[in-house]
N, CA, C and O atoms as a Tripos MOL2 file, in Angstrom:
@<TRIPOS>MOLECULE
protein
  316   315    79     0     0
PROTEIN
NO_CHARGES

@<TRIPOS>ATOM
      1 N          86.1570   82.0210  117.3220 N.3       1 UNK1
      2 CA         87.4910   82.0480  117.8520 C.3       1 UNK1
      3 C          87.7890   80.7360  118.5830 C.2       1 UNK1
      4 O          88.8570   80.1450  118.4230 O.2       1 UNK1
      5 N          86.8220   80.3030  119.3850 N.am      2 UNK2
      6 CA         87.0090   79.0610  120.1310 C.3       2 UNK2
      7 C          87.2750   77.8940  119.1870 C.2       2 UNK2
      8 O          88.1550   77.0720  119.4410 O.2       2 UNK2
      9 N          86.5180   77.8230  118.1040 N.am      3 UNK3
     10 CA         86.6900   76.7210  117.1480 C.3       3 UNK3
     11 C          88.0830   76.7290  116.5390 C.2       3 UNK3
     12 O          88.6740   75.6670  116.3400 O.2       3 UNK3
     13 N          88.6240   77.9210  116.2360 N.am      4 UNK4
     14 CA         89.9720   78.0100  115.6770 C.3       4 UNK4
     15 C          91.0100   77.5280  116.6810 C.2       4 UNK4
     16 O          91.9500   76.8220  116.3150 O.2       4 UNK4
     17 N          90.8430   77.9050  117.9390 N.am      5 UNK5
     18 CA         91.7840   77.4580  118.9750 C.3       5 UNK5
     19 C          91.6810   75.9510  119.1460 C.2       5 UNK5
     20 O          92.7000   75.2640  119.2200 O.2       5 UNK5
     21 N          90.4610   75.4310  119.2090 N.am      6 UNK6
     22 CA         90.2630   73.9860  119.3740 C.3       6 UNK6
     23 C          90.8570   73.2240  118.1980 C.2       6 UNK6
     24 O          91.4610   72.1670  118.3820 O.2       6 UNK6
     25 N          90.6880   73.7550  116.9930 N.am      7 UNK7
     26 CA         91.2550   73.1170  115.8010 C.3       7 UNK7
     27 C          92.7790   73.0790  115.8910 C.2       7 UNK7
     28 O          93.4070   72.0750  115.5550 O.2       7 UNK7
     29 N          93.3580   74.1720  116.3440 N.am      8 UNK8
     30 CA         94.8140   74.2730  116.4380 C.3       8 UNK8
     31 C          95.3720   73.3590  117.5180 C.2       8 UNK8
     32 O          96.4350   72.7650  117.3350 O.2       8 UNK8
     33 N          94.6670   73.2370  118.6460 N.am      9 UNK9
     34 CA         95.1430   72.4130  119.7530 C.3       9 UNK9
     35 C          94.9250   70.9230  119.4960 C.2       9 UNK9
     36 O          95.6400   70.0890  120.0520 O.2       9 UNK9
     37 N          93.9600   70.5870  118.6730 N.am     10 UNK10
     38 CA         93.6830   69.1810  118.3970 C.3      10 UNK10
     39 C          92.8650   68.5500  119.5110 C.2      10 UNK10
     40 O          92.4220   69.2290  120.4370 O.2      10 UNK10
     41 N          92.6730   67.2560  119.4100 N.am     11 UNK11
     42 CA         91.8460   66.5230  120.3780 C.3      11 UNK11
     43 C          92.6720   65.6930  121.3490 C.2      11 UNK11
     44 O          92.1350   64.8030  122.0080 O.2      11 UNK11
     45 N          93.9640   65.9670  121.4480 N.am     12 UNK12
     46 CA         94.8460   65.0990  122.2240 C.3      12 UNK12
     47 C          95.1730   65.6300  123.6180 C.2      12 UNK12
     48 O          96.0020   65.0430  124.3120 O.2      12 UNK12
     49 N          94.5480   66.7170  124.0410 N.am     13 UNK13
     50 CA         94.8780   67.2940  125.3370 C.3      13 UNK13
     51 C          94.1400   66.5630  126.4530 C.2      13 UNK13
     52 O          92.9260   66.3670  126.3910 O.2      13 UNK13
     53 N          94.8960   66.1630  127.4730 N.am     14 UNK14
     54 CA         94.2910   65.4770  128.6140 C.3      14 UNK14
     55 C          93.5730   66.4880  129.4970 C.2      14 UNK14
     56 O          94.1170   67.5500  129.8000 O.2      14 UNK14
     57 N          92.3590   66.1630  129.9080 N.am     15 UNK15
     58 CA         91.5950   67.0150  130.8220 C.3      15 UNK15
     59 C          92.1250   66.8210  132.2420 C.2      15 UNK15
     60 O          92.3780   65.6950  132.6690 O.2      15 UNK15
     61 N          92.2910   67.9290  132.9680 N.am     16 UNK16
     62 CA         92.7120   67.8740  134.3670 C.3      16 UNK16
     63 C          91.8360   68.8200  135.1780 C.2      16 UNK16
     64 O          91.0870   69.6170  134.6140 O.2      16 UNK16
     65 N          91.9310   68.7310  136.4970 N.am     17 UNK17
     66 CA         91.2440   69.6810  137.3680 C.3      17 UNK17
     67 C          92.0370   70.9800  137.3760 C.2      17 UNK17
     68 O          93.2490   70.9660  137.1620 O.2      17 UNK17
     69 N          91.3650   72.1030  137.6190 N.am     18 UNK18
     70 CA         92.0570   73.3840  137.6980 C.3      18 UNK18
     71 C          93.0620   73.3350  138.8360 C.2      18 UNK18
     72 O          92.7490   72.8980  139.9440 O.2      18 UNK18
     73 N          94.2730   73.7900  138.5440 N.am     19 UNK19
     74 CA         95.3620   73.7810  139.5120 C.3      19 UNK19
     75 C          96.4670   74.6950  139.0080 C.2      19 UNK19
     76 O          96.3880   75.2130  137.8940 O.2      19 UNK19
     77 N          97.4730   74.8900  139.8060 N.am     20 UNK20
     78 CA         98.6200   75.6790  139.3570 C.3      20 UNK20
     79 C          99.2150   75.0010  138.1260 C.2      20 UNK20
     80 O          99.3480   73.7780  138.0900 O.2      20 UNK20
     81 N          99.5720   75.7970  137.1190 N.am     21 UNK21
     82 CA        100.1430   75.2320  135.8970 C.3      21 UNK21
     83 C          99.0980   74.7480  134.9020 C.2      21 UNK21
     84 O          99.4270   74.0650  133.9320 O.2      21 UNK21
     85 N          97.8390   75.1000  135.1420 N.am     22 UNK22
     86 CA         96.7860   74.6970  134.2030 C.3      22 UNK22
     87 C          96.2190   75.9250  133.5080 C.2      22 UNK22
     88 O          96.3950   77.0560  133.9590 O.2      22 UNK22
     89 N          95.5430   75.6750  132.4100 N.am     23 UNK23
     90 CA         94.8540   76.7320  131.6780 C.3      23 UNK23
     91 C          93.4570   76.2060  131.3420 C.2      23 UNK23
     92 O          93.2880   75.0590  130.9280 O.2      23 UNK23
     93 N          92.4680   77.0740  131.5320 N.am     24 UNK24
     94 CA         91.0880   76.7140  131.2260 C.3      24 UNK24
     95 C          90.6080   77.5640  130.0670 C.2      24 UNK24
     96 O          90.6880   78.7920  130.1070 O.2      24 UNK24
     97 N          90.1150   76.9120  129.0490 N.am     25 UNK25
     98 CA         89.5570   77.5960  127.8870 C.3      25 UNK25
     99 C          88.0460   77.4540  127.9880 C.2      25 UNK25
    100 O          87.5100   76.3460  128.0010 O.2      25 UNK25
    101 N          87.3650   78.6020  128.0590 N.am     26 UNK26
    102 CA         85.9090   78.5930  128.1750 C.3      26 UNK26
    103 C          85.2920   79.0840  126.8760 C.2      26 UNK26
    104 O          85.7960   80.0120  126.2430 O.2      26 UNK26
    105 N          84.1950   78.4480  126.4880 N.am     27 UNK27
    106 CA         83.4720   78.8370  125.2780 C.3      27 UNK27
    107 C          82.1390   79.4410  125.6910 C.2      27 UNK27
    108 O          81.4110   78.8890  126.5160 O.2      27 UNK27
    109 N          81.8420   80.5900  125.0950 N.am     28 UNK28
    110 CA         80.5760   81.2650  125.3660 C.3      28 UNK28
    111 C          79.7450   81.3300  124.0910 C.2      28 UNK28
    112 O          80.2800   81.4910  122.9930 O.2      28 UNK28
    113 N          78.4510   81.2050  124.2490 N.am     29 UNK29
    114 CA         77.5110   81.3560  123.1530 C.3      29 UNK29
    115 C          76.6350   82.5730  123.4500 C.2      29 UNK29
    116 O          76.4530   82.9510  124.6070 O.2      29 UNK29
    117 N          76.1040   83.1710  122.4100 N.am     30 UNK30
    118 CA         75.1830   84.2830  122.5730 C.3      30 UNK30
    119 C          73.8020   83.7160  122.8670 C.2      30 UNK30
    120 O          73.3500   82.7780  122.2100 O.2      30 UNK30
    121 N          73.1390   84.2950  123.8620 N.am     31 UNK31
    122 CA         71.8030   83.8430  124.2640 C.3      31 UNK31
    123 C          70.7600   84.1140  123.1960 C.2      31 UNK31
    124 O          71.0760   84.6210  122.1200 O.2      31 UNK31
    125 N          69.5300   83.7770  123.4960 N.am     32 UNK32
    126 CA         68.4470   83.9530  122.5250 C.3      32 UNK32
    127 C          68.2260   85.4330  122.2030 C.2      32 UNK32
    128 O          68.5990   86.3080  122.9840 O.2      32 UNK32
    129 N          67.6200   85.7020  121.0550 N.am     33 UNK33
    130 CA         67.3430   87.0930  120.6780 C.3      33 UNK33
    131 C          66.4840   87.7990  121.7360 C.2      33 UNK33
    132 O          65.6680   87.1780  122.4170 O.2      33 UNK33
    133 N          66.6940   89.1040  121.8470 N.am     34 UNK34
    134 CA         65.9350   89.9300  122.7950 C.3      34 UNK34
    135 C          65.3620   91.1320  122.0450 C.2      34 UNK34
    136 O          65.8040   91.4330  120.9360 O.2      34 UNK34
    137 N          64.4020   91.8090  122.6250 N.am     35 UNK35
    138 CA         63.8370   92.9930  121.9660 C.3      35 UNK35
    139 C          64.9070   94.0730  121.7390 C.2      35 UNK35
    140 O          65.9030   94.1360  122.4600 O.2      35 UNK35
    141 N          64.6860   94.9060  120.7410 N.am     36 UNK36
    142 CA         65.6050   96.0020  120.4370 C.3      36 UNK36
    143 C          65.8760   96.8240  121.6920 C.2      36 UNK36
    144 O          64.9730   97.0930  122.4830 O.2      36 UNK36
    145 N          67.1310   97.2150  121.8580 N.am     37 UNK37
    146 CA         67.5260   98.0410  122.9900 C.3      37 UNK37
    147 C          67.9660   97.2440  124.1990 C.2      37 UNK37
    148 O          68.5150   97.8200  125.1380 O.2      37 UNK37
    149 N          67.7440   95.9350  124.2100 N.am     38 UNK38
    150 CA         68.1870   95.0930  125.3190 C.3      38 UNK38
    151 C          69.4660   94.3640  124.9250 C.2      38 UNK38
    152 O          69.7880   94.2530  123.7420 O.2      38 UNK38
    153 N          70.1780   93.8770  125.9060 N.am     39 UNK39
    154 CA         71.4550   93.1980  125.6730 C.3      39 UNK39
    155 C          71.2610   91.6900  125.7700 C.2      39 UNK39
    156 O          70.6680   91.1820  126.7210 O.2      39 UNK39
    157 N          71.7720   90.9900  124.7690 N.am     40 UNK40
    158 CA         71.6930   89.5240  124.7890 C.3      40 UNK40
    159 C          72.6360   88.9670  125.8430 C.2      40 UNK40
    160 O          73.7130   89.5140  126.0790 O.2      40 UNK40
    161 N          72.2310   87.8950  126.4600 N.am     41 UNK41
    162 CA         73.0300   87.2480  127.4960 C.3      41 UNK41
    163 C          74.1370   86.4050  126.8730 C.2      41 UNK41
    164 O          74.0240   85.9560  125.7330 O.2      41 UNK41
    165 N          75.2040   86.1970  127.6330 N.am     42 UNK42
    166 CA         76.2350   85.2340  127.2580 C.3      42 UNK42
    167 C          75.9990   83.9730  128.0730 C.2      42 UNK42
    168 O          75.7380   84.0390  129.2740 O.2      42 UNK42
    169 N          76.0920   82.8300  127.4160 N.am     43 UNK43
    170 CA         75.8830   81.5540  128.0910 C.3      43 UNK43
    171 C          77.1370   80.7080  127.9300 C.2      43 UNK43
    172 O          77.7060   80.6150  126.8430 O.2      43 UNK43
    173 N          77.5620   80.0900  129.0380 N.am     44 UNK44
    174 CA         78.7370   79.2180  128.9690 C.3      44 UNK44
    175 C          78.3810   78.0120  128.1130 C.2      44 UNK44
    176 O          77.4330   77.2850  128.4090 O.2      44 UNK44
    177 N          79.1590   77.8050  127.0350 N.am     45 UNK45
    178 CA         78.8970   76.7060  126.1170 C.3      45 UNK45
    179 C          79.7750   75.4960  126.3670 C.2      45 UNK45
    180 O          79.5640   74.4390  125.7720 O.2      45 UNK45
    181 N          80.7580   75.6400  127.2430 N.am     46 UNK46
    182 CA         81.6480   74.5320  127.5610 C.3      46 UNK46
    183 C          82.9890   75.0530  128.0270 C.2      46 UNK46
    184 O          83.3070   76.2310  127.8660 O.2      46 UNK46
    185 N          83.7670   74.1640  128.6040 N.am     47 UNK47
    186 CA         85.1030   74.5440  129.0190 C.3      47 UNK47
    187 C          86.0030   73.3190  129.0420 C.2      47 UNK47
    188 O          85.5400   72.1820  129.1340 O.2      47 UNK47
    189 N          87.2940   73.5810  128.9560 N.am     48 UNK48
    190 CA         88.2930   72.5230  128.9500 C.3      48 UNK48
    191 C          89.5010   73.0150  129.7430 C.2      48 UNK48
    192 O          89.9710   74.1310  129.5250 O.2      48 UNK48
    193 N          90.0030   72.1980  130.6540 N.am     49 UNK49
    194 CA         91.1710   72.5440  131.4520 C.3      49 UNK49
    195 C          92.2680   71.5270  131.1840 C.2      49 UNK49
    196 O          92.0340   70.3200  131.2330 O.2      49 UNK49
    197 N          93.4540   72.0200  130.9030 N.am     50 UNK50
    198 CA         94.6080   71.1640  130.6390 C.3      50 UNK50
    199 C          95.8580   71.8740  131.1560 C.2      50 UNK50
    200 O          95.7560   72.9670  131.7130 O.2      50 UNK50
    201 N          97.0160   71.2800  130.9830 N.am     51 UNK51
    202 CA         98.2440   71.9070  131.4760 C.3      51 UNK51
    203 C          98.7790   72.9050  130.4590 C.2      51 UNK51
    204 O          98.5510   72.7740  129.2560 O.2      51 UNK51
    205 N          99.4820   73.8880  130.9570 N.am     52 UNK52
    206 CA        100.1250   74.8780  130.0880 C.3      52 UNK52
    207 C         101.1180   74.1850  129.1640 C.2      52 UNK52
    208 O         101.2490   74.5560  127.9970 O.2      52 UNK52
    209 N         101.8140   73.1830  129.6820 N.am     53 UNK53
    210 CA        102.7930   72.4530  128.8590 C.3      53 UNK53
    211 C         102.1380   71.7820  127.6600 C.2      53 UNK53
    212 O         102.6910   71.8040  126.5610 O.2      53 UNK53
    213 N         100.9570   71.1790  127.8600 N.am     54 UNK54
    214 CA        100.2750   70.5160  126.7480 C.3      54 UNK54
    215 C          99.8260   71.5200  125.6870 C.2      54 UNK54
    216 O          99.8890   71.2360  124.4910 O.2      54 UNK54
    217 N          99.3710   72.6970  126.1310 N.am     55 UNK55
    218 CA         98.9480   73.7410  125.1910 C.3      55 UNK55
    219 C         100.1610   74.2170  124.3890 C.2      55 UNK55
    220 O         100.0830   74.3590  123.1690 O.2      55 UNK55
    221 N         101.2820   74.4640  125.0750 N.am     56 UNK56
    222 CA        102.4960   74.9190  124.3820 C.3      56 UNK56
    223 C         102.9530   73.8820  123.3670 C.2      56 UNK56
    224 O         103.3220   74.2350  122.2470 O.2      56 UNK56
    225 N         102.9330   72.6100  123.7420 N.am     57 UNK57
    226 CA        103.3490   71.5470  122.8230 C.3      57 UNK57
    227 C         102.3980   71.4590  121.6290 C.2      57 UNK57
    228 O         102.8420   71.2650  120.4980 O.2      57 UNK57
    229 N         101.1040   71.5990  121.8710 N.am     58 UNK58
    230 CA        100.1280   71.5230  120.7790 C.3      58 UNK58
    231 C         100.3250   72.6560  119.7790 C.2      58 UNK58
    232 O         100.1350   72.4600  118.5790 O.2      58 UNK58
    233 N         100.7060   73.8440  120.2620 N.am     59 UNK59
    234 CA        100.9180   74.9810  119.3630 C.3      59 UNK59
    235 C         102.2170   74.8610  118.5760 C.2      59 UNK59
    236 O         102.3520   75.4670  117.5130 O.2      59 UNK59
    237 N         103.1740   74.0880  119.0820 N.am     60 UNK60
    238 CA        104.4720   73.9890  118.4030 C.3      60 UNK60
    239 C         104.7200   72.6520  117.7320 C.2      60 UNK60
    240 O         105.6940   72.5080  116.9930 O.2      60 UNK60
    241 N         103.8570   71.6660  117.9720 N.am     61 UNK61
    242 CA        104.0540   70.3320  117.3990 C.3      61 UNK61
    243 C         103.8210   70.3590  115.8880 C.2      61 UNK61
    244 O         102.8380   70.9350  115.4210 O.2      61 UNK61
    245 N         104.7100   69.7440  115.1350 N.am     62 UNK62
    246 CA        104.5490   69.7160  113.6800 C.3      62 UNK62
    247 C         103.2330   69.1180  113.2050 C.2      62 UNK62
    248 O         102.7550   69.4860  112.1320 O.2      62 UNK62
    249 N         102.6320   68.2130  113.9640 N.am     63 UNK63
    250 CA        101.3810   67.5850  113.5240 C.3      63 UNK63
    251 C         100.2160   68.5630  113.5230 C.2      63 UNK63
    252 O          99.2120   68.3250  112.8530 O.2      63 UNK63
    253 N         100.3330   69.6480  114.2550 N.am     64 UNK64
    254 CA         99.2420   70.6190  114.3220 C.3      64 UNK64
    255 C          99.5220   71.8890  113.5380 C.2      64 UNK64
    256 O          98.6990   72.8050  113.5380 O.2      64 UNK64
    257 N         100.6450   71.9600  112.8810 N.am     65 UNK65
    258 CA        100.9810   73.1690  112.1410 C.3      65 UNK65
    259 C         100.1850   73.2460  110.8430 C.2      65 UNK65
    260 O          99.8630   72.2170  110.2490 O.2      65 UNK65
    261 N          99.8660   74.4590  110.4030 N.am     66 UNK66
    262 CA         99.1810   74.5960  109.1160 C.3      66 UNK66
    263 C         100.1180   74.2170  107.9810 C.2      66 UNK66
    264 O         101.3250   74.1240  108.2010 O.2      66 UNK66
    265 N          99.6070   73.9970  106.7790 N.am     67 UNK67
    266 CA        100.4560   73.6330  105.6480 C.3      67 UNK67
    267 C         101.5140   74.7110  105.3810 C.2      67 UNK67
    268 O         101.2960   75.8800  105.6960 O.2      67 UNK67
    269 N         102.6570   74.3250  104.8030 N.am     68 UNK68
    270 CA        103.6920   75.3060  104.4910 C.3      68 UNK68
    271 C         103.1520   76.4190  103.5920 C.2      68 UNK68
    272 O         102.3460   76.1660  102.6960 O.2      68 UNK68
    273 N         103.5880   77.6170  103.8300 N.am     69 UNK69
    274 CA        103.2760   78.8150  103.0440 C.3      69 UNK69
    275 C         101.8010   79.2000  103.0610 C.2      69 UNK69
    276 O         101.3830   80.0010  102.2260 O.2      69 UNK69
    277 N         101.0000   78.6670  103.9720 N.am     70 UNK70
    278 CA         99.5770   78.9760  103.9810 C.3      70 UNK70
    279 C          99.3370   80.4680  104.2260 C.2      70 UNK70
    280 O          98.4480   81.0590  103.6120 O.2      70 UNK70
    281 N         100.1120   81.0730  105.1050 N.am     71 UNK71
    282 CA         99.9340   82.5030  105.3870 C.3      71 UNK71
    283 C         100.4300   83.3460  104.2200 C.2      71 UNK71
    284 O          99.7950   84.3320  103.8460 O.2      71 UNK71
    285 N         101.5420   82.9640  103.6590 N.am     72 UNK72
    286 CA        102.0820   83.6800  102.4980 C.3      72 UNK72
    287 C         101.0880   83.6580  101.3400 C.2      72 UNK72
    288 O         100.8450   84.6820  100.7020 O.2      72 UNK72
    289 N         100.5180   82.4900  101.0740 N.am     73 UNK73
    290 CA         99.5620   82.3570   99.9830 C.3      73 UNK73
    291 C          98.2850   83.1750  100.2400 C.2      73 UNK73
    292 O          97.7150   83.7480   99.3120 O.2      73 UNK73
    293 N          97.8450   83.2240  101.4990 N.am     74 UNK74
    294 CA         96.6470   83.9980  101.8410 C.3      74 UNK74
    295 C          96.8990   85.5000  101.6280 C.2      74 UNK74
    296 O          96.0270   86.2200  101.1400 O.2      74 UNK74
    297 N          98.0890   85.9560  101.9960 N.am     75 UNK75
    298 CA         98.4280   87.3720  101.8010 C.3      75 UNK75
    299 C          98.5120   87.6990  100.3270 C.2      75 UNK75
    300 O          97.9940   88.7250   99.8880 O.2      75 UNK75
    301 N          99.1610   86.8390   99.5540 N.am     76 UNK76
    302 CA         99.2860   87.0740   98.1070 C.3      76 UNK76
    303 C          97.9090   87.0750   97.4570 C.2      76 UNK76
    304 O          97.6500   87.8810   96.5640 O.2      76 UNK76
    305 N          97.0240   86.1860   97.8910 N.am     77 UNK77
    306 CA         95.6830   86.1210   97.3170 C.3      77 UNK77
    307 C          94.9090   87.4140   97.5630 C.2      77 UNK77
    308 O          94.1020   87.8190   96.7260 O.2      77 UNK77
    309 N          95.1440   88.0590   98.6940 N.am     78 UNK78
    310 CA         94.4480   89.3060   99.0210 C.3      78 UNK78
    311 C          95.0420   90.5040   98.2790 C.2      78 UNK78
    312 O          94.3600   91.5050   98.0580 O.2      78 UNK78
    313 N          96.3070   90.3970   97.8990 N.am     79 UNK79
    314 CA         96.9420   91.5040   97.1790 C.3      79 UNK79
    315 C          96.4850   91.4950   95.7470 C.2      79 UNK79
    316 O          96.9000   92.3460   94.9600 O.2      79 UNK79
@<TRIPOS>BOND
     1     1     2 1
     2     2     3 1
     3     3     4 2
     4     3     5 am
     5     5     6 1
     6     6     7 1
     7     7     8 2
     8     7     9 am
     9     9    10 1
    10    10    11 1
    11    11    12 2
    12    11    13 am
    13    13    14 1
    14    14    15 1
    15    15    16 2
    16    15    17 am
    17    17    18 1
    18    18    19 1
    19    19    20 2
    20    19    21 am
    21    21    22 1
    22    22    23 1
    23    23    24 2
    24    23    25 am
    25    25    26 1
    26    26    27 1
    27    27    28 2
    28    27    29 am
    29    29    30 1
    30    30    31 1
    31    31    32 2
    32    31    33 am
    33    33    34 1
    34    34    35 1
    35    35    36 2
    36    35    37 am
    37    37    38 1
    38    38    39 1
    39    39    40 2
    40    39    41 am
    41    41    42 1
    42    42    43 1
    43    43    44 2
    44    43    45 am
    45    45    46 1
    46    46    47 1
    47    47    48 2
    48    47    49 am
    49    49    50 1
    50    50    51 1
    51    51    52 2
    52    51    53 am
    53    53    54 1
    54    54    55 1
    55    55    56 2
    56    55    57 am
    57    57    58 1
    58    58    59 1
    59    59    60 2
    60    59    61 am
    61    61    62 1
    62    62    63 1
    63    63    64 2
    64    63    65 am
    65    65    66 1
    66    66    67 1
    67    67    68 2
    68    67    69 am
    69    69    70 1
    70    70    71 1
    71    71    72 2
    72    71    73 am
    73    73    74 1
    74    74    75 1
    75    75    76 2
    76    75    77 am
    77    77    78 1
    78    78    79 1
    79    79    80 2
    80    79    81 am
    81    81    82 1
    82    82    83 1
    83    83    84 2
    84    83    85 am
    85    85    86 1
    86    86    87 1
    87    87    88 2
    88    87    89 am
    89    89    90 1
    90    90    91 1
    91    91    92 2
    92    91    93 am
    93    93    94 1
    94    94    95 1
    95    95    96 2
    96    95    97 am
    97    97    98 1
    98    98    99 1
    99    99   100 2
   100    99   101 am
   101   101   102 1
   102   102   103 1
   103   103   104 2
   104   103   105 am
   105   105   106 1
   106   106   107 1
   107   107   108 2
   108   107   109 am
   109   109   110 1
   110   110   111 1
   111   111   112 2
   112   111   113 am
   113   113   114 1
   114   114   115 1
   115   115   116 2
   116   115   117 am
   117   117   118 1
   118   118   119 1
   119   119   120 2
   120   119   121 am
   121   121   122 1
   122   122   123 1
   123   123   124 2
   124   123   125 am
   125   125   126 1
   126   126   127 1
   127   127   128 2
   128   127   129 am
   129   129   130 1
   130   130   131 1
   131   131   132 2
   132   131   133 am
   133   133   134 1
   134   134   135 1
   135   135   136 2
   136   135   137 am
   137   137   138 1
   138   138   139 1
   139   139   140 2
   140   139   141 am
   141   141   142 1
   142   142   143 1
   143   143   144 2
   144   143   145 am
   145   145   146 1
   146   146   147 1
   147   147   148 2
   148   147   149 am
   149   149   150 1
   150   150   151 1
   151   151   152 2
   152   151   153 am
   153   153   154 1
   154   154   155 1
   155   155   156 2
   156   155   157 am
   157   157   158 1
   158   158   159 1
   159   159   160 2
   160   159   161 am
   161   161   162 1
   162   162   163 1
   163   163   164 2
   164   163   165 am
   165   165   166 1
   166   166   167 1
   167   167   168 2
   168   167   169 am
   169   169   170 1
   170   170   171 1
   171   171   172 2
   172   171   173 am
   173   173   174 1
   174   174   175 1
   175   175   176 2
   176   175   177 am
   177   177   178 1
   178   178   179 1
   179   179   180 2
   180   179   181 am
   181   181   182 1
   182   182   183 1
   183   183   184 2
   184   183   185 am
   185   185   186 1
   186   186   187 1
   187   187   188 2
   188   187   189 am
   189   189   190 1
   190   190   191 1
   191   191   192 2
   192   191   193 am
   193   193   194 1
   194   194   195 1
   195   195   196 2
   196   195   197 am
   197   197   198 1
   198   198   199 1
   199   199   200 2
   200   199   201 am
   201   201   202 1
   202   202   203 1
   203   203   204 2
   204   203   205 am
   205   205   206 1
   206   206   207 1
   207   207   208 2
   208   207   209 am
   209   209   210 1
   210   210   211 1
   211   211   212 2
   212   211   213 am
   213   213   214 1
   214   214   215 1
   215   215   216 2
   216   215   217 am
   217   217   218 1
   218   218   219 1
   219   219   220 2
   220   219   221 am
   221   221   222 1
   222   222   223 1
   223   223   224 2
   224   223   225 am
   225   225   226 1
   226   226   227 1
   227   227   228 2
   228   227   229 am
   229   229   230 1
   230   230   231 1
   231   231   232 2
   232   231   233 am
   233   233   234 1
   234   234   235 1
   235   235   236 2
   236   235   237 am
   237   237   238 1
   238   238   239 1
   239   239   240 2
   240   239   241 am
   241   241   242 1
   242   242   243 1
   243   243   244 2
   244   243   245 am
   245   245   246 1
   246   246   247 1
   247   247   248 2
   248   247   249 am
   249   249   250 1
   250   250   251 1
   251   251   252 2
   252   251   253 am
   253   253   254 1
   254   254   255 1
   255   255   256 2
   256   255   257 am
   257   257   258 1
   258   258   259 1
   259   259   260 2
   260   259   261 am
   261   261   262 1
   262   262   263 1
   263   263   264 2
   264   263   265 am
   265   265   266 1
   266   266   267 1
   267   267   268 2
   268   267   269 am
   269   269   270 1
   270   270   271 1
   271   271   272 2
   272   271   273 am
   273   273   274 1
   274   274   275 1
   275   275   276 2
   276   275   277 am
   277   277   278 1
   278   278   279 1
   279   279   280 2
   280   279   281 am
   281   281   282 1
   282   282   283 1
   283   283   284 2
   284   283   285 am
   285   285   286 1
   286   286   287 1
   287   287   288 2
   288   287   289 am
   289   289   290 1
   290   290   291 1
   291   291   292 2
   292   291   293 am
   293   293   294 1
   294   294   295 1
   295   295   296 2
   296   295   297 am
   297   297   298 1
   298   298   299 1
   299   299   300 2
   300   299   301 am
   301   301   302 1
   302   302   303 1
   303   303   304 2
   304   303   305 am
   305   305   306 1
   306   306   307 1
   307   307   308 2
   308   307   309 am
   309   309   310 1
   310   310   311 1
   311   311   312 2
   312   311   313 am
   313   313   314 1
   314   314   315 1
   315   315   316 2
@<TRIPOS>SUBSTRUCTURE
     1 UNK1         2 RESIDUE 1 A UNK
     2 UNK2         6 RESIDUE 1 A UNK
     3 UNK3        10 RESIDUE 1 A UNK
     4 UNK4        14 RESIDUE 1 A UNK
     5 UNK5        18 RESIDUE 1 A UNK
     6 UNK6        22 RESIDUE 1 A UNK
     7 UNK7        26 RESIDUE 1 A UNK
     8 UNK8        30 RESIDUE 1 A UNK
     9 UNK9        34 RESIDUE 1 A UNK
    10 UNK10       38 RESIDUE 1 A UNK
    11 UNK11       42 RESIDUE 1 A UNK
    12 UNK12       46 RESIDUE 1 A UNK
    13 UNK13       50 RESIDUE 1 A UNK
    14 UNK14       54 RESIDUE 1 A UNK
    15 UNK15       58 RESIDUE 1 A UNK
    16 UNK16       62 RESIDUE 1 A UNK
    17 UNK17       66 RESIDUE 1 A UNK
    18 UNK18       70 RESIDUE 1 A UNK
    19 UNK19       74 RESIDUE 1 A UNK
    20 UNK20       78 RESIDUE 1 A UNK
    21 UNK21       82 RESIDUE 1 A UNK
    22 UNK22       86 RESIDUE 1 A UNK
    23 UNK23       90 RESIDUE 1 A UNK
    24 UNK24       94 RESIDUE 1 A UNK
    25 UNK25       98 RESIDUE 1 A UNK
    26 UNK26      102 RESIDUE 1 A UNK
    27 UNK27      106 RESIDUE 1 A UNK
    28 UNK28      110 RESIDUE 1 A UNK
    29 UNK29      114 RESIDUE 1 A UNK
    30 UNK30      118 RESIDUE 1 A UNK
    31 UNK31      122 RESIDUE 1 A UNK
    32 UNK32      126 RESIDUE 1 A UNK
    33 UNK33      130 RESIDUE 1 A UNK
    34 UNK34      134 RESIDUE 1 A UNK
    35 UNK35      138 RESIDUE 1 A UNK
    36 UNK36      142 RESIDUE 1 A UNK
    37 UNK37      146 RESIDUE 1 A UNK
    38 UNK38      150 RESIDUE 1 A UNK
    39 UNK39      154 RESIDUE 1 A UNK
    40 UNK40      158 RESIDUE 1 A UNK
    41 UNK41      162 RESIDUE 1 A UNK
    42 UNK42      166 RESIDUE 1 A UNK
    43 UNK43      170 RESIDUE 1 A UNK
    44 UNK44      174 RESIDUE 1 A UNK
    45 UNK45      178 RESIDUE 1 A UNK
    46 UNK46      182 RESIDUE 1 A UNK
    47 UNK47      186 RESIDUE 1 A UNK
    48 UNK48      190 RESIDUE 1 A UNK
    49 UNK49      194 RESIDUE 1 A UNK
    50 UNK50      198 RESIDUE 1 A UNK
    51 UNK51      202 RESIDUE 1 A UNK
    52 UNK52      206 RESIDUE 1 A UNK
    53 UNK53      210 RESIDUE 1 A UNK
    54 UNK54      214 RESIDUE 1 A UNK
    55 UNK55      218 RESIDUE 1 A UNK
    56 UNK56      222 RESIDUE 1 A UNK
    57 UNK57      226 RESIDUE 1 A UNK
    58 UNK58      230 RESIDUE 1 A UNK
    59 UNK59      234 RESIDUE 1 A UNK
    60 UNK60      238 RESIDUE 1 A UNK
    61 UNK61      242 RESIDUE 1 A UNK
    62 UNK62      246 RESIDUE 1 A UNK
    63 UNK63      250 RESIDUE 1 A UNK
    64 UNK64      254 RESIDUE 1 A UNK
    65 UNK65      258 RESIDUE 1 A UNK
    66 UNK66      262 RESIDUE 1 A UNK
    67 UNK67      266 RESIDUE 1 A UNK
    68 UNK68      270 RESIDUE 1 A UNK
    69 UNK69      274 RESIDUE 1 A UNK
    70 UNK70      278 RESIDUE 1 A UNK
    71 UNK71      282 RESIDUE 1 A UNK
    72 UNK72      286 RESIDUE 1 A UNK
    73 UNK73      290 RESIDUE 1 A UNK
    74 UNK74      294 RESIDUE 1 A UNK
    75 UNK75      298 RESIDUE 1 A UNK
    76 UNK76      302 RESIDUE 1 A UNK
    77 UNK77      306 RESIDUE 1 A UNK
    78 UNK78      310 RESIDUE 1 A UNK
    79 UNK79      314 RESIDUE 1 A UNK
């Protein structure tokens, strides 16, 4: 999920300190295998903090949009 969000947002977001009007995206990885019946740990794999405005612009900017009809074609392919 994190990779899809990062792909959609692109690499152009400026990093800022956490503050009002910011959003932090955290990535978690699954810890090492454990014996049956035990729960694997979650480990913080990284995080990125930027402004809400930059995230909104990245989601709506034409440079980051998927190709035209990509969703339509995916639905038709499944039918």
